[in-house]
Structures are given as C-alpha cells and as structure tokens.
N, C-alpha and C positions, 0 to 999 in steps of 0.2 A: 504494500499499499504506499503510495507516494507521500501522503501527509494526513495529519489527524482530521483536518477539515473534510477531506474527501471521504475518509473512513466513517466519520460521524454521519455524513449524509447517507451513505450507502447502507449503514446499519440501522439508522433511526428514522430518517425521512423517506427513503425510497420504499421500504415495506408498506408505509402508510399510502403512498401513491399507488403501489401495486394493488392494494385492496380497493382503492377508489376506481381504478381504471379497468381492472380485470372483470369481465362479466360473470365468471364462475365463482367469484368471491364476494363476500358481503363487505361493503365499505365501513360498517360498524363492527366488523370482526376484530379479533384480538390477535396480535403476533407476539411471539416470545422466543427465547432460546436462539437468538440470531447468531449465525456464524458466517464469517467472511474470510475468504482466502484469495490469493492472486497467484495462481500457478505460473511459474516462469515459462513452461513450454507452451502456454497459450498467449504469451506476449507477442503481439505482431508489430509489423512495421508502422501501421497507421492507427492501431487500436489496442486497447488493453482489455482483457477479459478477466472478470472476477467471478468467483463462485460464491453465491449467496444462498443460504438456506435458513429457514425459520419455521417454527411451529405455528400453524394457523388454527384458530378456534372460532367457529361460527358462534354468534352471540347466544343462541339457544342451545348450543352444545351438540347439534345434529351433524356437524361436520368438523372433525378434528383430524388433521393430517400435517405432515411435514412437506414443505415445498422445497424442491431443489432447483435452483435457477442459475442462469448464466447472465452476467451483466456486461454489456459491450459499450465502451465509451471511447471517444476520440482521444488521441494523444498528440503531444507536440505543441509547438508555439503557434500563435495566430498566423505567422508568416508561412510556416510549414503547412498548416491546414489549408491555407489559400492556394499555395503553389501545387499542392498534391490533390486539389479539388475535393478534399475530405468532406467538406460541408455538403457538397452536392452528392457525393457517393453515399455517405451515411444517412443523409436526409432521404434519398431515394430508397435506401434499404428499409428504413422505418416505414416509408410510404407503402412498400410492397406488403409488409406485414399488417399494417393497420387499415389499408384501403383496398388493395388489390385482392389479397387472399380472402377477405370476407365476401367480396362479390363473387369470386370464383367458387367458394364453398356454397354460397346461396344458389348459384347456377347448378351445382351438382346435387343439391338436396333432392332426395327421392329417386336418384339414379343409382345404377350399380357401380359407378365410377367413384373410387375412393378419393377424398380430398385431403388426405393426411400426408401431404408432401413435406411438411416442415415441422419443427418443434413448435409447441404452443407458444403464443406471445402473451405476456402479462403486462407489458408496458412499453410504449415507444413514443418518445417526444424529442423534439429538437428546439433549442432556444436557450433562455437564460435560467440557470439553477443557482441562485445567489449563495445558497448555503453549501454548494459543492465547489464552485470556482467563480472567477470573474470573467471567464471566457464564454463564448458561444459554444454550447455543448450539444451532443446527441446522446441520448440514453435509450438503450434497447435492452429489455429483459425477456429472455426466452427460457423455456423449460430446459432443464439439464436432462438430456436423454440418455446419458451414460448409465445411470441407475436402472434404466429400462432395458439395458443389454445392447445398446447401440455402440459399435466400435468402428474405428477407421479400417479401411480396406488394406490390402498389401501396399507397402510403402511406395514402390516405384510403379509397377504395372499391375493393373487389375486383371482378374480372370474373366472368362466368358460369362459366367453367371452374374458377376457384379456388373458387367457392361450391359447385359440385357435388362437388368433391373433399372439401370440409369436410363436406357433408351425408352423404356416403357413409362417411367416416371415423368420425364420431361415431355413425352408425347401427350400425356393427358393434361399436363400443365399448358402446353401450347394450344391444345384443343379448345380450352375455355375462351381464348381470344377469338378463335374462328367461330365458335358457337354464338358469341355475342355479336359478331359481325353479320352472320347469316340471319340472325333475328332482328337486325337493325336496332339493337338495344342501345339506347343513348348512354348507358353507363360506360360503354367501351370508350367513347371519345373523352368522357370525363376522366377515366383512368389514365388514358394516354396523356392528356393535358397535365395531369398531376405529376408526371415523371419529368424532372428537370433533364433536358438533353445533356448527355455526357459525350461530347464530340471528341474525336481524336485530333481533328483539326478545326480551328475556329478563326477564320480570317487568316492572318499571318502568324497566329500562335498555334503551337502544337502541344499535345499532352506529352510532356518531356519524358517521363519515365517510360511510356510506351514507345516513344520515338527512339530512344536508345536501344531498348530490347528488340524492337523490329529491325533496326539497322544491323544489329549483331546477328539476328537470325537470318536475315536475307544474305548478309556477307558469307555466313557459313554455308548456306545453300548454294550460292553461286560458286563459291570456292570448291565445294564438293563436285559440282557439275564440271568445273574446269579440270578437275583431277580425274574425272571419269567420263570422258567424251563418248564412250560407248553407250552411255544412257541416252544420248541425243541421236542415236541412229535413226529413230523414227522421225521422218521429216516434219510431220504435223506438230510433234512435241517440241522439236528443235525450234521451229518457227514460233511457237507459243512462248517458249523461254526467252527467245531473243526479243520478242515484243514486250514481255514482262520486264525485262531488264531495261529496255529503252524507255519505258514509261515510268517505272517505279524503283529502279535500282538506287537512285539518290534519295528518294522520299518514299520508302515503303509504307509509311504511316498514312499516306494519301489513299493507298489501296484499301486500308482498313476503314477509312472514312467512307469510301464508296459502299462498303457493306452496310452502312447505317442508312442508306437511302431508303425511304419509305415507299411502300406501295399499298394499294387498297385491297390486296388479295392475300398475300403471304406474310406480310409483317406481323409480328406477334410480340407480346410482352415477354421478355426473356429473363432467364436467370442472369446471364451475361458473363459468368465465370464458372461455368458448370464443368468441374473436373473432380478428380478423386480427392483433392484436399478439402472440398466443400460439401462432402456427403459423408454420412455415417450409415453403416449397415447393421442390421439385426440378423443374427445367425441362428440356424436350427441346431439340434443336438449333434449333427454331423459336421458342423462348421460351414454349411452351405448358406449363403445369404438369401434371406426370404423377404426382406423389407429394407427400405432406406428412407432417410430424411435428408433434405438439402437445406443449406443455410448460406450465409454470406452473400447477400443480394446487392452489395454496394456497386457492382458493375452493371446492374440491370439496365436495359434499354428497350426501346420499341423498335425492332429492326428484324432482319431476316433470321429465321430459326437456324440457318446454317451456322451462325455464330455459336449457339449452344452445342449443336452436333459436332462441329469441328473441334471445339475445346475438349470435350471429353473423349472423342474418338482418336484424336492425335495425341493428347497429353496423357492418356491413361492406359494405353495398350501397346504391346510389343509389335514389331514388324510382322512377325509370324501370325499373330492374331488378326492384324489388319488385313493381311492377304487372304486369310481363311474365312474371316467373319464380317468383313466390311459390308458387303451387299446384304447379308442376312440381318445384320444389325439395323441397317437403314430400313429394310422391310419390316422388321419388328417394330421400329419406331412408327413407320407409316401405318401399319395395320392397327396398332394400338391407338394412334391418333384418330383414325377413321372410326373405330369402335367407340371411342370416347365421344366423338362428335354425334354419332348415331344415337348413343344413349342419352346424351344431353338433349338432343332435338326430338327424341322419341320417334326416330325414323328408322328405316331399314338401311343396310349398308350401301345399297345401290340407288338410294334416293337421289333425285336429280339435284337437291340442295347441296349434296356433297360432291357433285361432279367435278367442280373446280379443284378440289383437294384429292381427288382420286387418281 
C-alpha cells in the first residue's frame, strides 16, 4: 500500500460505496473484518490491483457472507496518465462494465446464451475521490474469481481446448452488437457514443507506446523475410509484401489505425486486448478448461472483430496449432456467433435476418 490515506479509503470508505452501488447488496448493510493486500505480481505498468475482502451482513440477518474482491486503480503522475491515455483507457473499461455489459445481459435474458463473460462488478466510477488522493482517479471493483477455481492458462501458449473456449466466448460477446443492430435498437448507438475513441493516430500525434512496439514488430517481420527469400516464391504474396512495405514500413501504426475504420455491418464493441493474459479458466477434475472469464477492457473499441480474433489467435498459440486449427477455430467462432444471434433474435439459423453474417 503506497500510503495511509489510500489504505484508509480502501478499507473504510470503499466498502460503503460498494454497498450503495451494488444491486445485489443492501446499502444499509453492515461490513466488518476488512482485509486489504496488494500482491506484487498483480502490480501493472498502468494500474495497481488490490485484494479487498470483508464480511457482509444484511440488516435483517438473511444474508451473511464474505466478499472477495479485486480493486483496480490507476497509477502514476498526472503527466504519465495523460501521455499513456490512462484516463481514456480506464474510463472506457469502467464504461464496459457499468453500461455495455448490463445491456448485453438484458439482451440475452430468456435465451440459452450465457452472459457470464466477466467477473461480477461491484463498483466502477471515475472522477475525484478526495479522501483517496488529489488526482483524477478511476476505481473499479470486481469479484475475485480465484476462490471460485479460476486460474491462468499455460504461461506461453494455450492448448486447443483453451483456444476454442476463447473463440466461443468472444463470439457470443460480438453477437450482442449484431443483434442490437439487426433490431435497430437505439441502445446500440448510445453504447457506441459512450466509448471514447482510442485512436492509434490522431492528426499528427501517434499512440507512442504502440508506435514503438509496432515498429519493432514490423522490422523483425521484414528482416525475417529478407533472410528467407524462399518464402516470397509465390508471386501474389511477394507483391503483397512489397506493397505493404511501400505503404507502411515507416509508419506501421497507420495500418492499425485503418483497422479502426467503422462500418455499418461488421463493426462491433470489442474487448480490444483479448489474449491469454486477460482471461482466466475454470478446470474440471481432469484439468480440462470448461469455462472462462475475461477482464481488462481498457483497450476496448468499436471496430472490426478481426482485432479481437487476431490478438488471441496470434498471441496465444504455437505455429503448429495455427497451421492445424486456424480454419476450424474461425469456423467455431462463426458458428457460435450465428447460433447466439439466432437465439437472441429467436430465429432459425438460416433466417434472412442473419444472411449478412452468414
């Protein structure tokens, strides 16, 4: 814990706010036996994660339980938060939990599609918390799902069973955007408007951290091709690579910006950083993953779903798995998305409403 002021807020004031804001708790309930820790392994580049737990008692005694929570707050100076776009990122993340997910869950009510993509949210606000600090802050409180048996997947590369779960999970999430669009539901535009654009390029300014990483990645890719000219034997591929280098070798971040172009058919509300680091899996007795929950939505955007698919399929699997499972994983994603759409719209899979996504 960085200082006594912050600790006092998290242990004394925040539980009160949680009782007021969480629909499943009574605001006149009682909390006690508060415990607060800050695990070093959860300390991130832009945020600090605290573990908070306390005993909750409903006033009439009908509900007594211990709540296990994770508290995510921004870190760094005001200058760092501005330069890293932390206010936008963490503000958008809170918006997903407090505005987007409730609409998606309402959409799925009464269908066979599960809406349990994420840990439960108990509190999410951005602004001034005078008893915590003098800075603009974001405060997000989520259910700690570790006690429920959720664990990280393999450290480097996921296995096929993990990847299929990820494909199906994000497919049903994307389907909610498409269902709202097909229904001409005015809530979709309201949700889109509530997401602050997180551009890679804005005017003559670039998202610096991404610019550096993309340049490094592009340099490595072109260097690899230069060392292995046999990979360019296919004329069409060679021409594509030459065109790519001509257009984007010096500014690969502008190619990423093109992926954010919106269209009225396929753009969806995304996770934005969907990879093995931002999901936890629940395993059965044999160690097979049977469920997952995703988190860390600060990179969320309204854009092509290819961003979510590319992130987890390139960053979370070996070359051997890509060669063997790439097409079938995309088919798994697509079939799950169509089934989810049909369930939400209460239509059959070959309904003409679904033609554009078929």
